[in-house]
C-alpha positions in Angstrom: 7.3 -25.1 22.0 7.0 -22.9 24.7 8.9 -19.5 25.3 7.5 -17.3 28.2 3.4 -16.9 27.5 3.6 -18.2 23.9 3.0 -21.0 22.7 3.7 -22.6 19.3 2.1 -26.1 18.3 1.7 -28.3 15.1 0.2 -31.2 14.0 0.8 -33.2 10.6 -1.8 -36.5 9.9 -1.4 -38.3 7.2 -3.5 -42.0 6.5 -4.0 -44.1 3.7 -6.1 -47.4 3.1 -7.0 -49.6 -0.1 -10.0 -52.2 0.1 -11.0 -54.1 -2.4 -14.3 -56.2 -2.7 -15.3 -59.0 -4.9 -19.2 -60.7 -6.1 -18.4 -63.5 -7.5 -20.6 -62.7 -11.0 -22.5 -59.6 -12.1 -26.3 -60.3 -11.8 -29.8 -58.6 -12.7 -33.0 -58.9 -12.1 -35.1 -56.3 -14.2 -37.4 -55.9 -17.1 -36.0 -56.1 -21.0 -37.4 -55.1 -23.8 -36.3 -58.2 -26.2 -36.7 -59.5 -29.8 -39.1 -62.6 -29.4 -40.0 -63.2 -33.3 -37.3 -64.7 -35.3 -34.7 -64.4 -32.5 -31.9 -67.4 -33.4 -31.0 -67.3 -29.4 -34.6 -68.9 -28.9 -36.2 -71.9 -30.0 -39.8 -72.3 -31.1 -40.2 -74.4 -28.3 -39.1 -71.9 -25.6 -40.9 -69.1 -27.6 -44.0 -70.9 -27.2 -43.7 -72.3 -23.3 -43.0 -68.7 -22.2 -45.8 -67.0 -24.0 -48.1 -69.9 -22.0 -46.5 -69.2 -18.9 -46.5 -65.4 -19.3 -49.5 -64.1 -21.6 -48.8 -60.4 -21.1 -45.9 -61.2 -24.1 -48.6 -61.8 -26.3 -51.3 -59.3 -24.7 -48.4 -56.2 -24.8 -46.1 -57.1 -27.6 -46.0 -56.0 -31.0 -46.9 -58.4 -33.7 -46.3 -56.6 -36.6 -46.5 -59.6 -39.1 -49.7 -61.2 -37.1 -48.1 -64.3 -36.9 -49.0 -64.8 -33.2 -45.5 -64.3 -32.0 -44.8 -60.7 -31.0 -41.5 -59.2 -32.6 -40.4 -57.5 -29.5 -41.8 -57.8 -26.0 -40.8 -56.9 -22.6 -40.1 -59.8 -20.2 -38.3 -59.9 -16.7 -35.1 -61.3 -16.6 -33.3 -62.4 -13.8 -29.4 -64.1 -14.3 -26.2 -64.0 -13.1 -23.6 -63.5 -15.2 -20.5 -65.7 -14.4 -19.5 -65.4 -18.3 -17.7 -61.9 -17.0 -15.7 -63.2 -13.9 -15.8 -61.3 -10.6 -16.8 -57.8 -10.3 -14.3 -55.8 -7.9 -14.7 -52.5 -6.5 -11.3 -51.1 -5.0 -11.9 -48.0 -2.8 -8.3 -46.0 -2.1 -8.4 -43.2 0.0 -5.6 -40.8 1.4 -6.1 -38.7 4.0 -3.7 -35.4 5.2 -4.2 -33.0 7.6 -2.1 -30.0 8.7 -2.9 -27.9 11.8 -1.0 -24.9 13.2 -1.7 -22.6 16.1 -0.3 -20.3 18.6 -1.6 -18.9 22.1 -0.5 -16.2 24.3 -1.5 -15.7 28.1 -2.7 -12.3 28.6 -2.7 -12.9 32.0 -3.2 -15.4 34.6 -6.7 -16.0 33.8 -6.8 -14.8 30.1 -5.7 -16.1 26.9 -5.8 -15.7 23.1 -5.5 -18.5 20.6 -5.0 -18.5 16.9 -5.1 -21.8 14.8 -5.4 -22.6 11.1 -6.0 -26.5 10.0 -6.0 -27.7 6.4 -7.3 -31.3 5.5 -7.7 -33.2 2.4 -9.3 -36.2 1.3 -8.4 -38.1 -1.8 -10.9 -40.4 -2.8 -11.0 -43.2 -5.7 -13.6 -45.6 -6.4 -12.7 -48.0 -9.2 -15.1 -50.5 -10.5 -13.3 -53.5 -12.5 -15.5 -55.9 -15.1 -18.6 -53.9 -14.7 -21.8 -54.8 -16.4 -23.4 -52.3 -18.6 -27.1 -52.4 -18.4 -27.2 -49.9 -21.0 -25.4 -52.2 -23.3 -27.0 -55.3 -22.6 -30.9 -53.4 -23.4 -29.1 -52.5 -26.8 -27.7 -56.2 -27.4 -31.0 -57.8 -26.9 -32.9 -55.9 -29.6 -31.7 -57.4 -33.2 -32.7 -57.1 -36.7 -33.5 -60.5 -38.0 -34.5 -59.6 -41.4 -31.4 -61.7 -42.6 -31.4 -64.6 -40.6 -28.2 -65.4 -41.8 -26.9 -62.2 -40.5 -28.0 -61.2 -37.4 -27.2 -58.0 -35.8 -28.5 -55.5 -33.4 -31.4 -53.3 -34.3 -29.2 -50.1 -33.0 -25.9 -50.9 -34.3 -23.8 -47.7 -32.7 -21.3 -48.4 -30.2 -20.4 -51.2 -31.6 -23.0 -53.4 -30.3 -23.2 -57.0 -30.7 -25.9 -59.5 -30.3 -25.8 -61.3 -26.9 -27.2 -64.6 -26.2 -28.1 -64.4 -22.5 -30.7 -67.1 -22.7 -28.3 -70.0 -21.6 -25.4 -70.7 -19.7 -22.0 -69.3 -20.9 -23.7 -68.9 -24.7 -22.6 -65.5 -25.2 -19.8 -64.7 -27.3 -16.8 -62.9 -26.4 -17.5 -59.9 -28.5 -20.9 -59.8 -26.9 -19.2 -60.1 -23.7 -17.0 -57.5 -24.5 -19.5 -55.3 -25.4 -21.6 -55.2 -21.9 -19.0 -55.5 -19.8 -16.5 -52.6 -19.2 -13.0 -53.4 -17.9 -12.5 -50.4 -15.5 -14.1 -46.9 -14.5 -12.9 -45.0 -12.1 -14.4 -41.8 -10.1 -12.2 -39.6 -8.3 -13.3 -37.5 -5.4 -10.7 -34.4 -3.7 -12.5 -33.0 -0.7 -10.5 -30.0 1.0 -11.2 -28.0 4.0 -9.5 -25.0 5.5 -10.5 -23.3 9.1 -8.9 -20.7 10.4 -9.9 -19.2 14.2 -9.2 -17.0 16.9 -10.3 -17.2 20.3 -10.4 -15.4 23.6 -10.7 -17.3 26.8 -10.6 -16.8 30.3 -12.6 -16.1 33.6 -13.7 -13.1 35.8 -11.7 -13.9 39.0 -9.8 -10.8 40.1 -12.4 -8.5 39.3 -15.9 -10.4 39.9 -17.1 -13.5 41.2 -20.8 -14.8 41.6 -22.7 -14.5 45.4 -22.4 -17.1 47.7 -18.5 -17.8 46.7 -19.9 -19.6 43.6 -16.8 -18.6 41.7 -15.9 -16.3 38.5 -17.7 -16.4 35.5 -15.8 -18.0 32.4 -16.1 -16.6 28.8 -15.3 -17.9 25.4 -15.3 -15.4 22.5 -14.1 -16.4 18.8 -14.3 -15.6 15.4 -13.7 -18.5 12.7 -13.4 -18.5 9.1 -14.1 -22.1 7.0 -14.1 -23.1 3.7 -14.9 -26.4 1.9 -14.2 -27.4 -1.6 -14.6 -30.6 -3.7 -13.9 -31.6 -6.9 -14.9 -34.4 -8.8 -14.3 -36.4 -11.9 -17.0 -39.5 -12.3 -17.6 -41.1 -15.6 -20.9 -40.7 -17.0 -21.7 -44.4 -16.8 -21.3 -43.9 -12.7 -23.5 -40.6 -13.1 -26.2 -42.5 -15.0 -26.0 -45.7 -12.7 -25.7 -47.5 -15.8 -23.7 -50.4 -13.8 -26.0 -53.6 -12.9 -24.1 -53.3 -9.7 -22.9 -50.4 -7.6 -21.6 -49.7 -4.3 -21.9 -46.7 -1.7 -20.8 -44.0 -3.8 -22.3 -40.5 -3.8 -21.3 -38.8 -7.2 -21.1 -35.1 -8.7 -21.7 -33.8 -11.9 -18.4 -34.8 -14.0 -15.7 -32.8 -13.3 -17.3 -30.8 -11.0 -15.7 -27.8 -8.7 -17.7 -26.7 -6.0 -16.8 -24.5 -2.8 -18.6 -23.0 0.1 -17.3 -20.7 3.0 -18.6 -19.5 5.9 -17.8 -17.0 8.5 -19.1 -17.1 12.1 -18.7 -15.5 15.4 -19.7 -17.5 18.6 -19.5 -17.0 22.6 -20.2 -19.2 25.5 -20.8 -18.6 29.3 -20.5 -20.5 32.0 -21.7 -19.0 35.4 -21.6 -20.6 38.5 -25.0 -20.6 40.6 -24.6 -22.7 43.5 -21.5 -24.0 45.6 -21.7 -26.0 48.7 -24.6 -25.8 49.9 -26.8 -28.4 51.6 -28.9 -29.4 48.3 -26.1 -28.7 45.8 -22.6 -29.2 45.6 -22.5 -27.2 42.8 -25.1 -25.8 40.0 -24.0 -23.5 37.0 -25.8 -22.1 34.0 -24.0 -22.5 30.5 -25.3 -20.1 27.9 -24.0 -20.2 24.1 -24.4 -18.7 20.6 -23.3 -18.7 17.2 -24.1 -16.0 14.4 -22.8 -17.7 11.0 -23.1 -16.3 7.1 -22.9 -18.8 4.3 -22.4 -18.3 0.6 -25.9 -20.8 -0.1 -27.7 -20.8 2.9 -27.2 -17.0 4.5 -27.4 -15.9 8.2 -28.5 -18.4 10.7 -28.0 -18.0 14.3 -27.6 -21.1 17.0 -27.8 -21.1 20.7 -28.0 -23.2 23.3 -29.1 -22.9 27.2 -28.5 -25.7 30.0 -28.4 -26.5 33.8 -26.1 -28.6 35.8 -27.0 -29.7 39.0 -25.0 -31.7 41.2 -27.0 -33.1 44.3 -23.6 -34.5 45.2 -20.2 -34.5 43.4 -20.4 -37.4 41.9 -24.1 -37.1 40.5 -24.9 -34.6 37.9 -28.4 -34.0 36.4 -28.6 -31.8 33.4 -31.4 -30.1 31.5 -30.5 -28.4 28.2 -32.6 -26.5 25.1 -30.9 -26.0 22.0 -31.3 -24.7 18.5 -28.8 -25.7 15.8 -28.5 -24.9 12.0 -26.3 -27.2 9.8 -25.8 -25.6 5.9 -25.4 -28.4 3.5 -22.1 -29.5 2.6 -20.8 -29.6 -1.3 -21.5 -32.8 -1.9 -25.4 -32.4 -0.9 -25.4 -29.0 -3.0 -23.6 -30.0 -6.2 -24.0 -33.8 -6.0 -26.3 -35.6 -8.3 -28.5 -38.2 -6.7 -26.8 -40.9 -4.9 -26.2 -44.1 -6.2 -26.0 -45.4 -2.7 -27.6 -48.9 -3.8 -26.2 -52.4 -3.5 -27.4 -53.4 -6.8 -27.9 -50.5 -8.8 -31.1 -49.9 -9.9 -33.0 -52.6 -7.4 -33.8 -50.0 -4.7 -35.4 -47.1 -6.7 -38.8 -45.4 -5.6 -41.5 -47.7 -6.4 -43.7 -44.5 -7.4 -41.3 -43.2 -10.0 -41.0 -43.7 -13.9 -38.0 -45.9 -13.0 -39.7 -48.1 -10.4 -42.5 -49.0 -13.1 -40.1 -51.1 -14.7 -39.6 -52.9 -11.7 -43.3 -53.4 -10.5 -46.5 -52.0 -11.4 -47.2 -48.6 -9.7 -50.0 -48.3 -6.9 -51.6 -45.4 -7.3 -53.4 -45.1 -4.4 -50.8 -45.9 -2.3 -48.5 -43.6 -3.4 -51.1 -40.6 -3.4 -51.5 -41.8 0.4 -47.6 -41.4 1.2 -48.1 -37.8 -0.2 -47.3 -38.0 -3.9 -49.3 -35.8 -6.3 -51.4 -38.3 -8.4 -50.3 -36.4 -11.6 -46.9 -36.8 -10.6 -47.2 -40.9 -10.3 -44.8 -42.6 -12.9 -42.8 -39.2 -13.9 -39.4 -39.4 -14.5 -39.0 -36.5 -12.0 -39.7 -38.1 -8.8 
């Protein structure tokens, strides 16, 4: 809407998307500590063959009764889990944005503009039929003191012994214990921006020599507030599922916000125009001073020269210094679980990595990890 020197404008933008992704069945390929001696799900023949194929079972296992078969042993098991059916990810995203503004022409060459915008993204990530690795580990350590009543060594949370050693061998109760019907993480991201901008040029009272033209000027102030609210199930934060798609989580029930106040300016100075070796040349200078809640104060700047030997050819050189403060997710978020398959992609120098492969201490040190930190859970 425009009337005289005043123009009012606004915009509303809304969009919604829903995407499902399927994995035919969950799977794992990692180390587990399992009950070996007296395990009702392993025949004597399987136990003997397993020990022959992997001598570390005997070397590292615990054999309390000295019968030559470890009571427990750590073994690597890779297996799909077709009993569970497909694992399904649901991504439900909604985006809403409002923008209002007012501009006022102070003169033919100068204008002031005020604006406000508010954006919100609602993100829901659901995992259906996920496999709980911690529950699998619990269900593989058995109390076999009474062969007629085998149960979990740790019977908390309704643990049920799981037979993972053959296809379609697991009981319905065990399947229910090691899977989760549905879990949902939610993030709400909101951003509000208010700004005031003065633009114009010096035409009428100052122009550069040799008819190069007036100087263009912009001055502005801006206030930005960004907030994120997160509701993240503990199973996702702990990366307890065998399969986790792209997801960056916050601490459960997080409410984090940052704000920024800034002033900025940009100046365009025409240097040459219409000379034999320069159709046009201009100097561009800009700077921004910002105060952040977390990052403190900082200055960004730029300087550039644009040279047009002819109208259709531009040669540009620039020097820039920019500072970006971290977003709320980067400050308050826990370690991202942006893995294709949960615990598969981990730091090989960490305690978690040692569960997957032997740590090469020399290589870790060569890559900058302090020797005393190699294998530490703090990595």
